PyMOL Python script that loads the backbone (N, CA, C, O; Angstrom):
from pymol import cmd

cmd.read_pdbstr("""\
ATOM      1  N   THR A   1     128.632 110.591  90.218  1.00  0.00           N
ATOM      2  CA  THR A   1     128.321 109.231  90.653  1.00  0.00           C
ATOM      3  C   THR A   1     129.526 108.330  90.422  1.00  0.00           C
ATOM      4  O   THR A   1     130.289 108.509  89.472  1.00  0.00           O
ATOM      5  N   THR A   2     129.674 107.370  91.302  1.00  0.00           N
ATOM      6  CA  THR A   2     130.783 106.432  91.113  1.00  0.00           C
ATOM      7  C   THR A   2     130.252 105.210  90.382  1.00  0.00           C
ATOM      8  O   THR A   2     129.134 104.747  90.610  1.00  0.00           O
ATOM      9  N   ARG A   3     131.093 104.714  89.501  1.00  0.00           N
ATOM     10  CA  ARG A   3     130.697 103.505  88.771  1.00  0.00           C
ATOM     11  C   ARG A   3     131.111 102.316  89.605  1.00  0.00           C
ATOM     12  O   ARG A   3     132.167 102.320  90.236  1.00  0.00           O
ATOM     13  N   ARG A   4     130.277 101.305  89.603  1.00  0.00           N
ATOM     14  CA  ARG A   4     130.676 100.105  90.337  1.00  0.00           C
ATOM     15  C   ARG A   4     130.696  98.917  89.396  1.00  0.00           C
ATOM     16  O   ARG A   4     129.968  98.867  88.405  1.00  0.00           O
ATOM     17  N   SER A   5     131.533  97.981  89.729  1.00  0.00           N
ATOM     18  CA  SER A   5     131.638  96.785  88.904  1.00  0.00           C
ATOM     19  C   SER A   5     130.351  95.972  89.045  1.00  0.00           C
ATOM     20  O   SER A   5     129.700  96.002  90.089  1.00  0.00           O
ATOM     21  N   LEU A   6     129.998  95.256  88.002  1.00  0.00           N
ATOM     22  CA  LEU A   6     128.777  94.445  88.045  1.00  0.00           C
ATOM     23  C   LEU A   6     128.889  93.316  89.061  1.00  0.00           C
ATOM     24  O   LEU A   6     127.876  92.801  89.534  1.00  0.00           O
ATOM     25  N   ASP A   7     130.113  92.932  89.398  1.00  0.00           N
ATOM     26  CA  ASP A   7     130.319  91.853  90.373  1.00  0.00           C
ATOM     27  C   ASP A   7     130.147  92.336  91.810  1.00  0.00           C
ATOM     28  O   ASP A   7     129.947  91.537  92.724  1.00  0.00           O
ATOM     29  N   GLU A   8     130.228  93.651  91.998  1.00  0.00           N
ATOM     30  CA  GLU A   8     130.168  94.210  93.345  1.00  0.00           C
ATOM     31  C   GLU A   8     128.732  94.147  93.882  1.00  0.00           C
ATOM     32  O   GLU A   8     127.814  94.675  93.254  1.00  0.00           O
ATOM     33  N   PRO A   9     128.533  93.500  95.048  1.00  0.00           N
ATOM     34  CA  PRO A   9     127.168  93.411  95.576  1.00  0.00           C
ATOM     35  C   PRO A   9     126.640  94.775  95.997  1.00  0.00           C
ATOM     36  O   PRO A   9     127.392  95.618  96.487  1.00  0.00           O
ATOM     37  N   VAL A  10     125.365  94.982  95.805  1.00  0.00           N
ATOM     38  CA  VAL A  10     124.727  96.222  96.229  1.00  0.00           C
ATOM     39  C   VAL A  10     123.958  95.906  97.500  1.00  0.00           C
ATOM     40  O   VAL A  10     123.057  95.067  97.496  1.00  0.00           O
ATOM     41  N   GLU A  11     124.310  96.569  98.575  1.00  0.00           N
ATOM     42  CA  GLU A  11     123.659  96.293  99.862  1.00  0.00           C
ATOM     43  C   GLU A  11     122.378  97.106  99.994  1.00  0.00           C
ATOM     44  O   GLU A  11     122.396  98.326  99.831  1.00  0.00           O
ATOM     45  N   PRO A  12     121.255  96.429 100.290  1.00  0.00           N
ATOM     46  CA  PRO A  12     120.018  97.177 100.538  1.00  0.00           C
ATOM     47  C   PRO A  12     120.097  97.849 101.904  1.00  0.00           C
ATOM     48  O   PRO A  12     120.942  97.467 102.714  1.00  0.00           O
ATOM     49  N   PRO A  13     119.248  98.834 102.189  1.00  0.00           N
ATOM     50  CA  PRO A  13     119.249  99.441 103.516  1.00  0.00           C
ATOM     51  C   PRO A  13     118.984  98.372 104.576  1.00  0.00           C
ATOM     52  O   PRO A  13     118.334  97.366 104.290  1.00  0.00           O
ATOM     53  N   ALA A  14     119.474  98.578 105.778  1.00  0.00           N
ATOM     54  CA  ALA A  14     119.381  97.577 106.844  1.00  0.00           C
ATOM     55  C   ALA A  14     117.940  97.169 107.137  1.00  0.00           C
ATOM     56  O   ALA A  14     117.687  96.014 107.480  1.00  0.00           O
ATOM     57  N   ASN A  15     116.995  98.095 107.008  1.00  0.00           N
ATOM     58  CA  ASN A  15     115.608  97.775 107.347  1.00  0.00           C
ATOM     59  C   ASN A  15     114.819  97.214 106.166  1.00  0.00           C
ATOM     60  O   ASN A  15     113.610  97.006 106.269  1.00  0.00           O
ATOM     61  N   HIS A  16     115.494  96.970 105.054  1.00  0.00           N
ATOM     62  CA  HIS A  16     114.822  96.512 103.839  1.00  0.00           C
ATOM     63  C   HIS A  16     114.756  94.990 103.800  1.00  0.00           C
ATOM     64  O   HIS A  16     115.783  94.321 103.911  1.00  0.00           O
ATOM     65  N   ARG A  17     113.558  94.443 103.644  1.00  0.00           N
ATOM     66  CA  ARG A  17     113.411  93.004 103.474  1.00  0.00           C
ATOM     67  C   ARG A  17     113.136  92.742 102.009  1.00  0.00           C
ATOM     68  O   ARG A  17     112.226  93.338 101.432  1.00  0.00           O
ATOM     69  N   LYS A  18     113.902  91.870 101.408  1.00  0.00           N
ATOM     70  CA  LYS A  18     113.755  91.620  99.976  1.00  0.00           C
ATOM     71  C   LYS A  18     112.364  91.086  99.659  1.00  0.00           C
ATOM     72  O   LYS A  18     111.871  90.196 100.351  1.00  0.00           O
ATOM     73  N   PRO A  19     111.720  91.627  98.608  1.00  0.00           N
ATOM     74  CA  PRO A  19     110.411  91.104  98.205  1.00  0.00           C
ATOM     75  C   PRO A  19     110.459  89.613  97.918  1.00  0.00           C
ATOM     76  O   PRO A  19     109.487  88.901  98.171  1.00  0.00           O
ATOM     77  N   SER A  20     111.593  89.126  97.386  1.00  0.00           N
ATOM     78  CA  SER A  20     111.682  87.701  97.072  1.00  0.00           C
ATOM     79  C   SER A  20     111.543  86.850  98.330  1.00  0.00           C
ATOM     80  O   SER A  20     111.011  85.742  98.265  1.00  0.00           O
ATOM     81  N   THR A  21     112.012  87.346  99.474  1.00  0.00           N
ATOM     82  CA  THR A  21     111.875  86.611 100.728  1.00  0.00           C
ATOM     83  C   THR A  21     110.402  86.496 101.090  1.00  0.00           C
ATOM     84  O   THR A  21     109.934  85.432 101.495  1.00  0.00           O
ATOM     85  N   MET A  22     109.675  87.599 100.943  1.00  0.00           N
ATOM     86  CA  MET A  22     108.248  87.617 101.242  1.00  0.00           C
ATOM     87  C   MET A  22     107.507  86.641 100.325  1.00  0.00           C
ATOM     88  O   MET A  22     106.644  85.890 100.778  1.00  0.00           O
ATOM     89  N   ILE A  23     107.847  86.656  99.044  1.00  0.00           N
ATOM     90  CA  ILE A  23     107.196  85.767  98.080  1.00  0.00           C
ATOM     91  C   ILE A  23     107.563  84.312  98.376  1.00  0.00           C
ATOM     92  O   ILE A  23     106.712  83.428  98.277  1.00  0.00           O
ATOM     93  N   ASN A  24     108.816  84.060  98.734  1.00  0.00           N
ATOM     94  CA  ASN A  24     109.220  82.699  99.095  1.00  0.00           C
ATOM     95  C   ASN A  24     108.438  82.196 100.302  1.00  0.00           C
ATOM     96  O   ASN A  24     108.042  81.031 100.346  1.00  0.00           O
ATOM     97  N   ASP A  25     108.214  83.077 101.286  1.00  0.00           N
ATOM     98  CA  ASP A  25     107.420  82.695 102.466  1.00  0.00           C
ATOM     99  C   ASP A  25     106.017  82.279 102.039  1.00  0.00           C
ATOM    100  O   ASP A  25     105.516  81.235 102.459  1.00  0.00           O
ATOM    101  N   ALA A  26     105.386  83.100 101.201  1.00  0.00           N
ATOM    102  CA  ALA A  26     104.026  82.813 100.739  1.00  0.00           C
ATOM    103  C   ALA A  26     103.998  81.520  99.929  1.00  0.00           C
ATOM    104  O   ALA A  26     103.074  80.717 100.059  1.00  0.00           O
ATOM    105  N   LEU A  27     105.006  81.328  99.103  1.00  0.00           N
ATOM    106  CA  LEU A  27     105.073  80.122  98.283  1.00  0.00           C
ATOM    107  C   LEU A  27     105.260  78.878  99.150  1.00  0.00           C
ATOM    108  O   LEU A  27     104.634  77.845  98.908  1.00  0.00           O
ATOM    109  N   ARG A  28     106.122  78.984 100.158  1.00  0.00           N
ATOM    110  CA  ARG A  28     106.362  77.855 101.062  1.00  0.00           C
ATOM    111  C   ARG A  28     105.057  77.416 101.736  1.00  0.00           C
ATOM    112  O   ARG A  28     104.761  76.224 101.816  1.00  0.00           O
ATOM    113  N   VAL A  29     104.281  78.395 102.220  1.00  0.00           N
ATOM    114  CA  VAL A  29     103.012  78.083 102.885  1.00  0.00           C
ATOM    115  C   VAL A  29     102.026  77.451 101.907  1.00  0.00           C
ATOM    116  O   VAL A  29     101.411  76.429 102.213  1.00  0.00           O
ATOM    117  N   SER A  30     101.876  78.058 100.732  1.00  0.00           N
ATOM    118  CA  SER A  30     100.882  77.531  99.789  1.00  0.00           C
ATOM    119  C   SER A  30     101.288  76.162  99.241  1.00  0.00           C
ATOM    120  O   SER A  30     100.419  75.336  98.958  1.00  0.00           O
ATOM    121  N   ILE A  31     102.587  75.904  99.085  1.00  0.00           N
ATOM    122  CA  ILE A  31     103.027  74.582  98.620  1.00  0.00           C
ATOM    123  C   ILE A  31     102.782  73.530  99.707  1.00  0.00           C
ATOM    124  O   ILE A  31     102.397  72.401  99.403  1.00  0.00           O
ATOM    125  N   ALA A  32     103.003  73.895 100.961  1.00  0.00           N
ATOM    126  CA  ALA A  32     102.715  72.962 102.059  1.00  0.00           C
ATOM    127  C   ALA A  32     101.222  72.621 102.070  1.00  0.00           C
ATOM    128  O   ALA A  32     100.840  71.471 102.286  1.00  0.00           O
ATOM    129  N   GLU A  33     100.388  73.632 101.834  1.00  0.00           N
ATOM    130  CA  GLU A  33      98.940  73.405 101.780  1.00  0.00           C
ATOM    131  C   GLU A  33      98.579  72.552 100.558  1.00  0.00           C
ATOM    132  O   GLU A  33      97.677  71.717 100.631  1.00  0.00           O
ATOM    133  N   LEU A  34      99.267  72.754  99.458  1.00  0.00           N
ATOM    134  CA  LEU A  34      99.041  71.961  98.247  1.00  0.00           C
ATOM    135  C   LEU A  34      99.360  70.492  98.534  1.00  0.00           C
ATOM    136  O   LEU A  34      98.603  69.595  98.163  1.00  0.00           O
ATOM    137  N   ALA A  35     100.495  70.262  99.202  1.00  0.00           N
ATOM    138  CA  ALA A  35     100.911  68.896  99.529  1.00  0.00           C
ATOM    139  C   ALA A  35      99.906  68.205 100.457  1.00  0.00           C
ATOM    140  O   ALA A  35      99.751  66.984 100.417  1.00  0.00           O
ATOM    141  N   SER A  36      99.230  68.990 101.286  1.00  0.00           N
ATOM    142  CA  SER A  36      98.263  68.408 102.217  1.00  0.00           C
ATOM    143  C   SER A  36      96.930  68.088 101.531  1.00  0.00           C
ATOM    144  O   SER A  36      96.023  67.548 102.163  1.00  0.00           O
ATOM    145  N   GLY A  37      96.811  68.419 100.241  1.00  0.00           N
ATOM    146  CA  GLY A  37      95.598  68.108  99.498  1.00  0.00           C
ATOM    147  C   GLY A  37      94.510  69.167  99.629  1.00  0.00           C
ATOM    148  O   GLY A  37      93.347  68.900  99.326  1.00  0.00           O
ATOM    149  N   ARG A  38      94.874  70.356 100.075  1.00  0.00           N
ATOM    150  CA  ARG A  38      93.883  71.409 100.294  1.00  0.00           C
ATOM    151  C   ARG A  38      93.222  71.893  98.999  1.00  0.00           C
ATOM    152  O   ARG A  38      92.040  72.236  98.998  1.00  0.00           O
ATOM    153  N   PHE A  39      93.972  71.921  97.910  1.00  0.00           N
ATOM    154  CA  PHE A  39      93.456  72.515  96.670  1.00  0.00           C
ATOM    155  C   PHE A  39      93.014  71.457  95.678  1.00  0.00           C
ATOM    156  O   PHE A  39      93.696  70.451  95.485  1.00  0.00           O
ATOM    157  N   LYS A  40      91.867  71.688  95.050  1.00  0.00           N
ATOM    158  CA  LYS A  40      91.373  70.772  94.014  1.00  0.00           C
ATOM    159  C   LYS A  40      91.715  71.292  92.617  1.00  0.00           C
ATOM    160  O   LYS A  40      91.724  70.526  91.654  1.00  0.00           O
ATOM    161  N   THR A  41      92.000  72.599  92.506  1.00  0.00           N
ATOM    162  CA  THR A  41      92.294  73.174  91.183  1.00  0.00           C
ATOM    163  C   THR A  41      93.508  74.104  91.265  1.00  0.00           C
ATOM    164  O   THR A  41      93.877  74.589  92.334  1.00  0.00           O
ATOM    165  N   ALA A  42      94.108  74.329  90.104  1.00  0.00           N
ATOM    166  CA  ALA A  42      95.230  75.273  90.029  1.00  0.00           C
ATOM    167  C   ALA A  42      94.754  76.679  90.393  1.00  0.00           C
ATOM    168  O   ALA A  42      95.496  77.455  90.995  1.00  0.00           O
ATOM    169  N   GLU A  43      93.513  77.003  90.025  1.00  0.00           N
ATOM    170  CA  GLU A  43      92.965  78.328  90.330  1.00  0.00           C
ATOM    171  C   GLU A  43      92.885  78.552  91.837  1.00  0.00           C
ATOM    172  O   GLU A  43      93.187  79.641  92.325  1.00  0.00           O
ATOM    173  N   ALA A  44      92.478  77.521  92.568  1.00  0.00           N
ATOM    174  CA  ALA A  44      92.382  77.637  94.030  1.00  0.00           C
ATOM    175  C   ALA A  44      93.772  77.867  94.638  1.00  0.00           C
ATOM    176  O   ALA A  44      93.934  78.685  95.543  1.00  0.00           O
ATOM    177  N   PHE A  45      94.766  77.139  94.131  1.00  0.00           N
ATOM    178  CA  PHE A  45      96.139  77.319  94.606  1.00  0.00           C
ATOM    179  C   PHE A  45      96.627  78.732  94.307  1.00  0.00           C
ATOM    180  O   PHE A  45      97.185  79.400  95.177  1.00  0.00           O
ATOM    181  N   ASN A  46      96.414  79.180  93.077  1.00  0.00           N
ATOM    182  CA  ASN A  46      96.863  80.498  92.645  1.00  0.00           C
ATOM    183  C   ASN A  46      96.197  81.601  93.470  1.00  0.00           C
ATOM    184  O   ASN A  46      96.842  82.576  93.855  1.00  0.00           O
ATOM    185  N   SER A  47      94.912  81.436  93.734  1.00  0.00           N
ATOM    186  CA  SER A  47      94.172  82.414  94.517  1.00  0.00           C
ATOM    187  C   SER A  47      94.740  82.502  95.947  1.00  0.00           C
ATOM    188  O   SER A  47      94.917  83.596  96.483  1.00  0.00           O
ATOM    189  N   ARG A  48      95.017  81.359  96.542  1.00  0.00           N
ATOM    190  CA  ARG A  48      95.574  81.325  97.898  1.00  0.00           C
ATOM    191  C   ARG A  48      96.964  81.969  97.923  1.00  0.00           C
ATOM    192  O   ARG A  48      97.269  82.757  98.819  1.00  0.00           O
ATOM    193  N   PHE A  49      97.795  81.637  96.949  1.00  0.00           N
ATOM    194  CA  PHE A  49      99.139  82.206  96.881  1.00  0.00           C
ATOM    195  C   PHE A  49      99.069  83.733  96.760  1.00  0.00           C
ATOM    196  O   PHE A  49      99.814  84.446  97.432  1.00  0.00           O
ATOM    197  N   THR A  50      98.175  84.227  95.905  1.00  0.00           N
ATOM    198  CA  THR A  50      97.988  85.670  95.721  1.00  0.00           C
ATOM    199  C   THR A  50      97.548  86.321  97.036  1.00  0.00           C
ATOM    200  O   THR A  50      98.060  87.372  97.420  1.00  0.00           O
ATOM    201  N   ASP A  51      96.598  85.687  97.715  1.00  0.00           N
ATOM    202  CA  ASP A  51      96.127  86.212  99.011  1.00  0.00           C
ATOM    203  C   ASP A  51      97.263  86.276 100.030  1.00  0.00           C
ATOM    204  O   ASP A  51      97.398  87.262 100.755  1.00  0.00           O
ATOM    205  N   LEU A  52      98.076  85.222 100.083  1.00  0.00           N
ATOM    206  CA  LEU A  52      99.210  85.200 101.023  1.00  0.00           C
ATOM    207  C   LEU A  52     100.200  86.323 100.716  1.00  0.00           C
ATOM    208  O   LEU A  52     100.703  86.977 101.630  1.00  0.00           O
ATOM    209  N   CYS A  53     100.479  86.545  99.438  1.00  0.00           N
ATOM    210  CA  CYS A  53     101.405  87.624  99.049  1.00  0.00           C
ATOM    211  C   CYS A  53     100.846  88.983  99.481  1.00  0.00           C
ATOM    212  O   CYS A  53     101.566  89.803 100.051  1.00  0.00           O
ATOM    213  N   GLN A  54      99.563  89.215  99.207  1.00  0.00           N
ATOM    214  CA  GLN A  54      98.949  90.492  99.565  1.00  0.00           C
ATOM    215  C   GLN A  54      98.944  90.690 101.076  1.00  0.00           C
ATOM    216  O   GLN A  54      99.202  91.789 101.567  1.00  0.00           O
ATOM    217  N   GLU A  55      98.650  89.618 101.809  1.00  0.00           N
ATOM    218  CA  GLU A  55      98.656  89.658 103.273  1.00  0.00           C
ATOM    219  C   GLU A  55     100.035  90.079 103.785  1.00  0.00           C
ATOM    220  O   GLU A  55     100.150  90.933 104.664  1.00  0.00           O
ATOM    221  N   ARG A  56     101.080  89.463 103.219  1.00  0.00           N
ATOM    222  CA  ARG A  56     102.444  89.775 103.653  1.00  0.00           C
ATOM    223  C   ARG A  56     102.845  91.201 103.259  1.00  0.00           C
ATOM    224  O   ARG A  56     103.549  91.879 104.008  1.00  0.00           O
ATOM    225  N   MET A  57     102.397  91.651 102.087  1.00  0.00           N
ATOM    226  CA  MET A  57     102.718  93.025 101.668  1.00  0.00           C
ATOM    227  C   MET A  57     102.048  94.039 102.597  1.00  0.00           C
ATOM    228  O   MET A  57     102.655  95.040 102.977  1.00  0.00           O
ATOM    229  N   ARG A  58     100.789  93.768 102.957  1.00  0.00           N
ATOM    230  CA  ARG A  58     100.082  94.672 103.885  1.00  0.00           C
ATOM    231  C   ARG A  58     100.776  94.695 105.248  1.00  0.00           C
ATOM    232  O   ARG A  58     100.962  95.763 105.832  1.00  0.00           O
ATOM    233  N   ALA A  59     101.152  93.539 105.748  1.00  0.00           N
ATOM    234  CA  ALA A  59     101.830  93.458 107.046  1.00  0.00           C
ATOM    235  C   ALA A  59     103.157  94.211 106.995  1.00  0.00           C
ATOM    236  O   ALA A  59     103.524  94.918 107.934  1.00  0.00           O
ATOM    237  N   GLU A  60     103.862  94.045 105.890  1.00  0.00           N
ATOM    238  CA  GLU A  60     105.152  94.703 105.748  1.00  0.00           C
ATOM    239  C   GLU A  60     105.015  96.225 105.669  1.00  0.00           C
ATOM    240  O   GLU A  60     105.809  96.949 106.272  1.00  0.00           O
ATOM    241  N   SER A  61     104.015  96.715 104.931  1.00  0.00           N
ATOM    242  CA  SER A  61     103.868  98.168 104.835  1.00  0.00           C
ATOM    243  C   SER A  61     103.356  98.737 106.159  1.00  0.00           C
ATOM    244  O   SER A  61     103.652  99.886 106.487  1.00  0.00           O
ATOM    245  N   ALA A  62     102.596  97.956 106.918  1.00  0.00           N
ATOM    246  CA  ALA A  62     102.170  98.411 108.247  1.00  0.00           C
ATOM    247  C   ALA A  62     103.386  98.561 109.161  1.00  0.00           C
ATOM    248  O   ALA A  62     103.481  99.518 109.929  1.00  0.00           O
ATOM    249  N   LEU A  63     104.314  97.607 109.070  1.00  0.00           N
ATOM    250  CA  LEU A  63     105.547  97.689 109.861  1.00  0.00           C
ATOM    251  C   LEU A  63     106.388  98.886 109.438  1.00  0.00           C
ATOM    252  O   LEU A  63     106.983  99.564 110.276  1.00  0.00           O
ATOM    253  N   ALA A  64     106.434  99.140 108.147  1.00  0.00           N
ATOM    254  CA  ALA A  64     107.243 100.247 107.625  1.00  0.00           C
ATOM    255  C   ALA A  64     106.694 101.604 108.079  1.00  0.00           C
ATOM    256  O   ALA A  64     107.452 102.562 108.225  1.00  0.00           O
ATOM    257  N   ARG A  65     105.391 101.685 108.301  1.00  0.00           N
ATOM    258  CA  ARG A  65     104.780 102.954 108.708  1.00  0.00           C
ATOM    259  C   ARG A  65     105.003 103.273 110.185  1.00  0.00           C
ATOM    260  O   ARG A  65     104.823 104.415 110.607  1.00  0.00           O
ATOM    261  N   ARG A  66     105.390 102.275 110.968  1.00  0.00           N
ATOM    262  CA  ARG A  66     105.587 102.510 112.412  1.00  0.00           C
ATOM    263  C   ARG A  66     106.730 103.447 112.696  1.00  0.00           C
ATOM    264  O   ARG A  66     107.015 103.739 113.858  1.00  0.00           O
TER     265      ARG A  66
END
""", "prot")
cmd.dss("prot")
cmd.show_as("cartoon", "prot")
cmd.util.cbc("prot")
cmd.orient("prot")
């Protein structure tokens, strides 16, 4: 194996979408909904955010199986 410097970026495979991007998408949607007054409790917000993440993970794995 070759050693690489810690400063050297590691490129993911071309078809790989970073999980952080998926989570950021879900967070962006749930925060927009929060700003619109949709949630009355932190639990409701958290539940929606979790659902959005799971939805995106399912969609992503469906795409990966094609």
